[in-house]
C-alpha positions in Angstrom: 0.0 0.0 0.0 1.1 3.5 -0.7 1.5 6.4 1.9 -0.7 9.4 1.5 1.3 12.5 0.6 -0.5 14.7 3.1 -0.4 11.9 5.7 3.4 11.7 5.4 3.7 15.6 5.5 1.5 15.7 8.6 3.5 12.9 10.2 6.7 14.8 9.5 5.3 18.0 11.0 4.2 16.0 14.1 7.6 14.4 14.4 9.3 17.8 14.2 7.1 19.1 17.0 7.5 16.0 19.2 11.3 16.0 18.9 12.0 19.7 19.4 12.6 19.4 23.2 15.4 16.9 22.6 16.0 14.3 19.9 16.5 10.6 20.9 20.0 9.4 20.7 20.7 6.3 18.6 21.1 4.2 21.8 17.5 5.2 22.9 15.7 3.9 19.8 13.3 1.2 20.7 11.3 -0.5 17.9 7.7 -1.8 18.3 6.7 -5.3 17.4 6.8 -5.9 13.6 9.7 -3.6 13.0 13.5 -3.9 13.3 16.1 -1.3 13.9 18.0 -0.1 10.8 20.5 2.5 11.9 18.5 5.0 13.9 15.2 4.2 12.4 12.6 1.5 13.0 11.6 -0.2 9.8 8.9 -2.8 8.8 11.1 -5.0 6.7 8.1 -7.1 5.6 6.7 -4.2 3.6 9.4 -1.5 3.3 10.7 -1.4 -0.4 13.9 0.2 0.8 14.6 -2.4 3.4 12.8 -5.5 2.2 13.6 -8.6 4.3 16.6 -6.9 5.9 18.1 -3.5 6.3 19.4 -1.9 3.1 17.9 -4.5 0.8 16.0 -2.2 -1.6 13.5 -3.4 -4.3 14.2 -2.0 -7.8 12.6 -2.1 -11.2 9.1 -1.3 -9.9 9.0 -4.3 -7.5 7.1 -3.9 -4.2 7.9 -5.5 -0.9 5.5 -8.3 0.2 6.2 -10.5 3.2 9.8 -9.5 3.1 10.4 -10.3 -0.6 10.6 -8.1 -3.7 7.8 -9.0 -6.1 6.2 -7.6 -9.1 2.7 -6.0 -8.4 -0.4 -7.9 -9.6 -1.2 -7.1 -13.2 2.4 -6.5 -14.2 5.1 -8.7 -15.7 8.9 -8.4 -15.7 10.2 -7.1 -19.0 14.0 -6.5 -19.1 14.1 -6.6 -15.4 11.4 -4.0 -14.9 7.8 -4.5 -13.7 5.7 -3.5 -16.7 2.0 -3.1 -17.2 1.6 -5.1 -20.4 -2.0 -4.1 -20.8 -1.0 -0.5 -21.6 2.8 -0.3 -22.4 3.4 0.5 -26.0 6.8 -1.2 -26.0 5.5 -4.3 -24.3 1.9 -4.7 -25.4 0.3 -7.9 -24.3 3.7 -9.5 -23.9 7.3 -8.4 -23.4 8.9 -7.0 -26.5 5.7 -6.4 -28.5 5.9 -2.8 -29.7 3.0 -0.7 -31.1 3.7 1.6 -34.0 3.7 5.4 -33.8 0.0 5.8 -34.5 -1.1 3.0 -32.2 -1.9 2.7 -28.5 -1.8 -0.3 -26.3 -5.3 -1.1 -25.1 -5.9 -4.2 -23.0 -2.8 -5.8 -24.3 -3.6 -5.2 -28.0 -2.1 -2.5 -30.3 -5.1 -0.2 -31.2 -5.0 1.9 -34.4 -5.3 5.5 -33.4 -4.8 7.0 -36.9 -8.5 7.9 -37.2 -8.5 9.9 -34.0 -10.4 7.3 -31.9 -7.6 7.2 -29.3 -7.5 10.9 -28.5 -10.9 12.0 -27.4 -9.6 13.4 -24.1 -6.1 13.4 -22.8 -5.6 13.6 -19.0 -2.1 14.3 -17.7 -1.1 13.0 -14.3 1.9 14.1 -12.3 3.4 11.1 -10.5 5.6 10.5 -7.6 7.6 7.3 -8.4 10.4 7.0 -5.8 13.2 8.0 -6.0 11.7 10.5 -8.5 8.6 10.8 -10.6 7.3 11.7 -14.1 4.3 12.6 -16.2 1.8 10.0 -17.4 -0.5 10.8 -20.3 -3.9 9.0 -20.2 -6.2 8.8 -23.2 -9.8 8.6 -22.5 -11.0 6.7 -25.6 -14.0 4.7 -26.6 -12.2 1.5 -25.7 -11.4 2.6 -22.2 -8.6 4.5 -20.4 -5.3 4.1 -22.2 -2.5 4.7 -19.7 0.6 5.7 -21.8 4.2 5.2 -21.0 5.8 7.7 -18.4 7.6 10.6 -19.8 9.7 13.5 -18.4 10.8 16.7 -20.2 14.5 17.3 -20.7 16.8 19.7 -22.6 20.5 19.2 -23.1 22.0 17.8 -19.9 19.0 18.8 -17.9 16.2 16.4 -17.1 13.2 17.0 -14.8 12.9 14.8 -11.7 9.2 14.9 -10.9 6.4 17.4 -11.0 5.2 19.1 -7.9 2.4 21.0 -9.8 1.3 21.6 -13.3 -0.2 24.6 -15.2 -1.5 25.2 -18.7 -0.8 28.3 -20.9 -2.6 27.4 -24.1 -0.5 24.7 -25.8 2.3 25.0 -23.2 2.6 23.0 -20.1 4.1 24.7 -17.1 5.9 22.1 -15.0 7.2 22.9 -11.5 10.1 20.5 -11.0 10.8 19.2 -7.5 14.5 18.7 -7.1 15.6 21.7 -9.2 12.8 24.0 -7.9 12.5 25.4 -11.5 9.4 26.2 -13.6 9.8 24.5 -16.9 8.1 25.2 -20.2 7.0 22.1 -22.2 5.1 21.8 -25.5 1.8 20.0 -24.9 2.4 18.0 -28.1 6.0 17.0 -27.1 6.0 16.2 -23.4 9.6 14.9 -23.5 11.1 18.3 -24.5 11.7 21.3 -22.3 12.7 24.8 -23.1 16.2 26.0 -22.0 14.3 28.9 -20.4 13.7 27.8 -16.8 12.7 30.1 -13.9 13.6 29.6 -10.3 10.8 29.2 -7.8 13.0 30.0 -4.8 15.1 33.0 -3.8 18.3 33.4 -1.9 16.5 33.7 1.4 13.8 31.0 1.0 15.7 27.7 0.7 16.3 25.2 -2.0 13.1 23.1 -2.4 10.1 25.0 -3.5 7.5 22.3 -2.8 5.2 23.9 -5.3 1.5 23.2 -4.7 -0.2 25.3 -7.4 0.5 26.8 -10.9 -2.3 29.2 -11.8 -2.5 31.0 -15.2 -4.9 33.9 -16.0 -5.2 36.3 -18.9 -4.5 40.0 -18.3 -6.2 43.1 -19.6 -3.2 44.0 -21.8 -3.5 40.7 -23.8 -0.8 38.8 -21.9 -1.0 36.3 -19.0 0.0 36.3 -15.4 1.4 33.1 -13.8 1.2 32.4 -10.1 3.3 29.6 -8.4 2.7 28.8 -4.8 6.0 27.6 -3.3 4.6 26.1 -0.1 7.7 24.6 1.3 9.6 27.9 1.3 6.5 30.0 2.2 6.4 32.1 -0.9 4.2 33.2 -3.8 6.1 33.8 -7.1 4.4 35.8 -9.9 5.5 35.9 -13.5 4.3 37.6 -16.7 3.8 35.7 -19.9 2.4 35.8 -23.5 -1.2 35.4 -24.6 -2.4 31.8 -24.4 -3.0 31.5 -28.2 0.7 32.3 -28.8 2.2 29.8 -26.4 2.2 26.7 -28.7 3.7 28.7 -31.5 6.5 30.1 -29.3 7.4 26.6 -28.0 7.0 24.9 -31.4 9.2 21.7 -31.2 8.7 20.7 -34.8 12.3 21.2 -35.7 13.4 19.4 -32.5 14.4 22.6 -30.8 12.0 24.2 -28.2 11.4 27.9 -28.1 10.8 30.0 -25.1 7.7 31.8 -23.7 9.8 34.8 -22.5 8.4 34.8 -19.0 9.2 37.7 -16.8 9.6 37.7 -13.0 7.2 40.3 -11.6 7.4 39.8 -7.9 5.3 38.0 -5.3 4.8 37.6 -1.5 6.6 36.0 1.4 4.8 34.3 4.3 5.8 33.6 7.8 8.0 30.5 8.4 6.1 27.3 8.9 2.8 28.8 7.7 2.7 26.4 4.7 0.6 28.5 2.2 -1.7 26.3 0.1 -3.4 26.6 -3.3 -5.3 29.9 -3.3 -8.4 31.5 -4.8 -8.4 34.8 -6.7 -11.2 37.3 -6.8 -10.5 40.4 -8.9 -7.1 41.7 -7.7 -7.2 39.8 -4.4 -5.9 36.3 -3.6 -7.2 34.3 -0.6 -4.4 32.1 0.7 -5.0 29.3 3.2 -2.2 28.9 5.7 -2.1 25.3 6.7 0.3 25.9 9.6 -1.8 28.6 11.3 -5.4 27.7 10.5 -6.0 31.0 8.9 -6.7 32.5 5.4 -5.1 35.8 4.5 -6.3 38.2 1.8 -3.6 39.8 -0.4 -3.7 42.5 -3.0 -1.7 41.4 -6.0 -2.5 44.2 -8.3 1.1 45.3 -8.0 3.3 42.2 -7.8 6.2 44.2 -6.5 4.3 45.2 -3.4 1.7 42.7 -2.0 0.0 44.0 1.1 -2.2 42.0 3.4 -5.8 43.3 3.3 -7.5 40.9 5.8 -7.0 37.8 7.9 -9.7 35.2 8.6 -9.3 32.8 11.6 -11.0 29.4 10.9 -10.7 28.0 14.4 -14.1 29.5 15.6 -15.9 27.5 12.8 -14.1 24.3 13.9 -15.1 25.0 17.5 -18.8 25.4 16.3 -18.8 21.8 14.8 -20.6 19.0 16.6 -18.6 18.1 19.7 -17.4 21.6 20.1 -14.3 21.0 18.0 -13.1 18.4 20.4 -12.1 14.7 20.0 -13.9 12.2 22.2 -11.0 12.3 24.7 -11.1 16.1 24.9 -8.3 16.9 22.5 -8.8 19.9 20.3 -9.1 19.8 16.5 -7.5 22.5 14.3 -8.6 23.7 10.9 -5.5 22.8 8.7 -6.9 24.4 5.5 -5.6 22.8 2.3 -6.9 24.9 -0.6 -9.4 27.5 -1.8 -11.4 28.2 -4.9 -13.5 31.1 -6.2 -17.0 30.1 -7.2 -20.3 32.0 -7.7 -18.8 35.2 -6.3 -17.6 33.6 -3.1 -14.4 31.9 -1.8 -14.6 28.3 -0.5 -11.9 26.8 1.7 -11.3 23.1 2.2 -10.3 22.2 5.8 -8.9 18.9 7.1 -10.1 19.4 10.7 -7.2 17.5 12.3 -5.8 16.8 15.7 -2.2 15.5 15.7 -1.3 12.8 18.3 1.3 10.2 19.0 0.0 7.8 16.3 -0.5 10.3 13.5 -3.7 12.3 13.3 -7.4 12.2 14.4 -10.0 13.5 11.9 -12.9 15.6 12.9 -16.2 16.4 11.1 -16.3 17.7 7.5 -16.0 21.4 7.1 -15.9 23.7 4.1 -15.6 27.4 4.9 -17.3 30.1 2.8 -15.7 33.6 2.7 -17.7 36.6 1.4 -15.2 38.8 -0.5 -17.4 41.9 -0.1 -15.0 44.6 1.2 -17.7 45.7 3.6 -17.4 42.4 5.5 -14.1 42.2 7.4 -12.6 39.4 9.4 -14.9 36.9 11.1 -18.0 38.7 9.7 -17.2 37.3 6.3 -17.1 33.6 7.3 -19.7 31.0 7.4 -19.7 27.2 7.1 -21.3 25.2 4.3 -24.1 23.4 6.0 -25.0 19.7 5.8 -21.7 18.2 4.8 -21.2 14.7 6.0 -24.5 14.8 7.9 -24.8 11.1 7.5 -21.2 10.6 8.7 -20.0 9.8 5.2 -17.5 12.6 4.8 -14.4 13.5 6.8 -11.1 15.3 6.1 -12.0 17.6 3.2 -8.9 18.2 1.1 -9.9 19.3 -2.4 -12.6 21.4 -4.1 -13.4 21.9 -7.8 -15.8 24.2 -9.6 -18.1 22.6 -12.2 -19.3 25.2 -14.8 -22.9 25.6 -15.9 -25.5 25.0 -13.2 -28.9 26.6 -13.5 -28.6 28.3 -10.1 -24.9 28.8 -10.2 -21.8 26.6 -10.7 -22.0 23.3 -8.8 -19.0 22.2 -6.7 -17.2 18.9 -6.1 -16.0 18.3 -2.6 -13.3 15.6 -2.1 -13.5 13.9 1.3 -10.2 12.0 1.8 -11.7 10.2 4.8 -10.3 9.2 8.2 -7.2 7.3 7.6 -5.2 4.9 9.7 -1.6 4.3 9.0 1.1 1.8 10.0 4.5 2.6 11.6 5.9 3.6 8.1 2.9 5.9 7.6 1.4 3.6 4.9 -2.4 3.9 4.8 -4.0 0.7 6.1 -7.6 1.8 6.4 -10.0 4.6 5.3 -13.4 5.5 6.5 -15.9 8.1 5.3 -14.2 8.9 2.0 -16.4 10.2 -0.7 -16.8 12.7 -3.5 -19.8 15.1 -2.9 -21.7 17.1 -5.4 -23.2 20.5 -4.3 -25.5 22.5 -6.4 -25.3 26.2 -7.0 -26.9 27.0 -3.7 -24.4 24.8 -1.7 -26.9 22.0 -1.1 -25.5 18.5 -1.3 -27.3 16.6 -4.2 -25.2 13.5 -4.7 -22.3 11.5 -3.3 -20.1 8.9 -4.8 -18.1 6.4 -2.6 -15.2 4.6 -4.3 -15.1 0.8 -4.3 -12.1 -1.5 -4.4 -11.3 -5.2 -4.9 -10.4 -7.4 -2.0 -6.8 -7.2 -1.1 -6.2 -3.8 -2.6 -5.3 -0.6 -0.7 -8.4 1.2 0.6 -9.2 4.2 -1.6 -9.1 7.7 -0.4 -10.7 10.3 -2.6 -8.2 13.0 -3.7 -8.3 15.8 -6.3 -11.0 15.7 -9.0 -11.1 17.5 -12.3 -14.1 18.0 -14.5 -14.2 17.9 -18.4 -17.3 17.9 -20.5 -19.5 15.6 -18.5 -16.8 13.5 -17.0 -15.1 13.7 -13.7 -11.6 12.2 -13.2 -10.8 11.4 -9.6 -7.4 10.6 -8.1 -7.1 8.1 -5.3 -4.6 9.1 -2.7 -3.6 5.7 -1.3 -2.9 3.7 -4.5 -2.8 6.4 -7.2 -5.7 4.9 -9.1 -7.8 7.0 -11.5 -11.5 6.8 -11.3 -13.8 8.1 -14.1 -17.3 9.3 -13.2 -20.2 10.6 -15.4 -21.6 13.9 -14.2 -25.2 14.6 -15.3 -28.5 15.7 -13.8 -27.1 16.0 -10.2 -25.7 12.6 -10.2 -22.2 11.0 -10.1 -22.0 7.6 -11.6 -18.8 5.5 -11.9 -18.3 4.8 -15.6 -17.8 1.3 -17.0 -15.0 1.1 -19.5 -11.7 0.7 -17.6 -9.0 -1.6 -19.2 -10.3 -4.7 -17.6 -14.0 -3.7 -17.7 -14.4 -2.5 -14.2 -11.2 -1.7 -12.2 -9.7 1.8 -12.3 -6.1 1.7 -13.4 -3.2 2.6 -11.1 -1.5 5.4 -13.0 1.4 6.1 -10.6 3.5 3.9 -8.4 3.0 6.1 -5.3 1.0 9.3 -5.5 -0.8 11.6 -8.1 0.6 15.1 -7.5 -1.6 16.8 -10.1 -4.2 16.2 -12.8 -4.8 18.4 -15.9 -7.0 17.9 -19.0 -4.9 18.9 -21.9 -6.1 20.8 -24.9 -6.8 18.9 -28.1 -3.7 18.9 -30.4 
């Protein structure tokens, strides 16, 4: 099973708090049952791919650790020493060494002719964590099912991306926030293996070396250009760039000759946040951005009309709304929940904030009731007077730990909204998710009334699903699973969410990443 990205982050934060008074020396390390000591760390050698069976025995080639041995995951075969999904791999389609041609895709182990356009109805791009790095995975949503293509990462000269923290789209250009280099790359949508030599830093001399980017937002400007916002959460900074019009992007990056052009992005400025505030993906209303600060349980309102000087216009404390939840914001043992906001979106003239409602404890985290906070951006409403809670979420106990929100265009009474409830998760000593309760995707109408809910299913023996980010496209909703990096596809229509039949094996959603899906984007048709 795979650890949740946010669970691991939360656990690391907890560990840093617990160990501040004084770190344990190596002689004081005591391991619980089921783990052994490897150096100064307790490791479950029955399941840890880096210490499988014994300390330092790492699994490679896509193998996972099961019962202390490195094995190829179910549904894959070993081709040239690498665990390969032969149902979808163009170079090993149906069997090792069977290659599909340039205009073919591998669908259910058979090379499918795509020359007539039948394989490119919709292309979804997933950013993947695949230890020790990561990559992009293009996914074709075609009549025959989901076609998970071979992983790819952009490169230029001696530079190669390691894995994407966050993705953005500027017309026919992909903006790729690379993790290890903390650079913002420019990649032609039609040539995902190529990067421009123009790469912009997402960190500054005073912010650190790893940006930990959680959002890349692109918007048009009144002068015919674009503005690009990158939230570098790990270094507590917002970076703002200027760019060309969206319809020029593909032309500027044209890779037809093999060389990739440049967008000519300009650094405009940005904002710095307090240390350990962990700014999350924000919402923008006119010239103001509403930034959730995960570390402080607040949202701050910034004026970004002049990127060189970004003042704070207001601050919203989310703790009173947590305290007003059933149970008075307390766990059964009396411990206090905190908001832990994770993202914000603008919708129907309001700002909506997803909150985890967490309480950290010695075993990881407890999860409180579901909460989505509504902020009225009316300048006449300041501070707490602008806040309210979306009523009725998880009234049946089926939603906890709200992490992601998504706007769905086109409702009769305003845009509907998707609410991703990651659920109450239990983890083992290595922070691998072992159980999930109350995970669902909720559909709210334009008046914020819940009208539908979808609960993911899984086969026996598979990791329990945890609903992650969801993206909408023309009647379909693509949903990322946070525990096993599966991709579910739902049909959205008439206030209903229905899981669609038509995966590769007829019913099971494919695992598109080895560990975690960092981002999902629907790419423009090429």
